[in-house]
C-alpha positions, 0 to 999 in steps of 0.5 A: 467467462465467470470462471476466468473472472473469478480466477483473475480476481483471485490471482490479483487479490493474492498478488496484491496481498503477497506484495503488501505483506512480504515487502513490509513485514520486516518493518512491522516486526522491527517496530514491535521489537523497538517498542519492547515487544517480541515475535508473539506480539508481532504475530498478534499485530499481524493477526489484528491487521489482517482481520481489520484490512480484510473485513474493511476491504470486503465490506467497502468493496461490496457496498460501493461495488468498486475495488477499495483495498485497505492496507496498513501504512508502510511509511507509518511503520518506517516512521515508528522505527525512527520516531518512537525511540524513547516512547513506551509501547503503551504511549505508542498505542495511545499515539495510534489512537490519537492518529485514528481519531484525527483520521475519523474527524477527516472522514466525518467532517468531509474536509479531506474530500473537499480538498481532494475535489479541488485538485486537478485530475492530472496532478493526482495521476502525476503524483501517483506515477511519481509514487509508483515509478521507483517500483518500476525502476527497482525491477532493474536495479535489483538485477544487479543483485540477482540477474538471473532471477529478475531476467527470468521474471521479466522475460516471462512477463513479456511472453505471457503478456503477449500470449496470456495477458490475464495470467501474466502475474501468476506466471511471473510469481511461479517462475520467480519462486521456482528460480529463487528456490533452484538458485539457492536464494530461498533457504530451507526453513524449520518454521513451525505452525504457530497460531497467533493470539490477540494481545491487548496493550493498554494505552498510556496518554502522554505528550511525547507519544502524541508529538512523536507518534500520533501527529506524525503518523496521521500526517504520513498516513494521510499524505503518503497513503490515503492521498495516493490511494484516492489518486489510484481510484480516480486514475482508473475512473472510479469515484472514490467515497473518500469521507466514508472510507476515512470514517470506516478506516478511522473507526476500525483503526481506533478499535484495533489500536490496542491490539496492534492496528497502528494505522489503516488507510487506502492502499495505493500500490497494491490496490492498482494491481486490482484495477487493471483490464487483465482482471475484467474488461468491465471496470464495474466488475473489478471490485471482486479482486479487492474482495479476494484480497480481503479474504487473503488478508484474513487468511494472512492474519490467522497464519501470521505466526507461521508466515513471519518465518516463511516470508523472511526466507524470500529474497528482497529482489523477488518481492520488489521485482514482483511489485514493480512488474505488477505495476508496469501497466499502471505506471504507463497509464498514469504518466499518459493521463497526467500529460493528457491536457496541455494546460497541466503538462508542466505542473504535472511533470513537476509533480511527478519529479518531486514525488519521485525524488527523495525529498524529505523536508519539515518531516513531510514526505515527497508525496505531499511536496510533489502535490504542493509543487504542482499546485504552486506551478499551476497557480503561478502559470495561470497568473502569468497567462 
């Protein structure tokens, strides 16, 4: 029993970190290049991020005995690529620090937690389903790109889910990598082992850096990352220590910003992988998966110089299919929970649809607009009643 629990936790932690790392490494690399850095600086950023995420994930999960996986802000990296044009890397670092201070204030004051406690559980799970559903759809969209690869992974998932549910994702991963290699989708690489080193960049405070980087990064991190991250925990029956987590991630973000720790937040998509029944029937024992993920984050940081080259050879279809398949169970559970109370069905459905859309208005992503639309629907419907 203990061996199975350890093995399941290690597998879940590895898959979560693999997906998070491989699916967004290109964004971080491009961010560094756009800001005037090079591959060595990108490796430094990944080293700092790996250590920061690993230490906070292990510490928070062990202290609270719940699976709290911390991640870097993927939408934040995408935002930096588009918003940081004309901003120097020193000004961007100051923007990272400004965003971290705002996150820290949210944690210390408890404002964000009070707001979250007023949001109905059904709307939070509907928002989570809206965030994740495109990853599930993406599995079959990528079948156009690599039909044999995706079909092989999908069939292995169905068969292993039927006979070996606890090990289904490791089978999917192994078969996916093997098929991609055999079909020539993974090309040989001459990547050499390079030890990543810390690289300090002095911050330079400027109004442009705050307006173009600091404030947008804060809004995106809170709305598109921490909000779904809290919803994931609630959807799996955990009482999220919101304020404490924001305080810890805010402090860590502030300390690591000058070395490339641009934004730290609660994981949502990858965290869900660490919370399924396949890990352990007892929800109180699943925090070991998040701790295992923390260990892999640290290893990822130390080997970041080498991994940049290795993961760049993986086809995008493999990474996105792996992410989508790993989230099938969480997506179905979230949809079911969001529709569990007839009073919230319409508001939950609108929250789900808006969140899943490509809406981007006033610089705010569909995640926050989905929640706003659901709350507005709930308010109007209650007034009518």
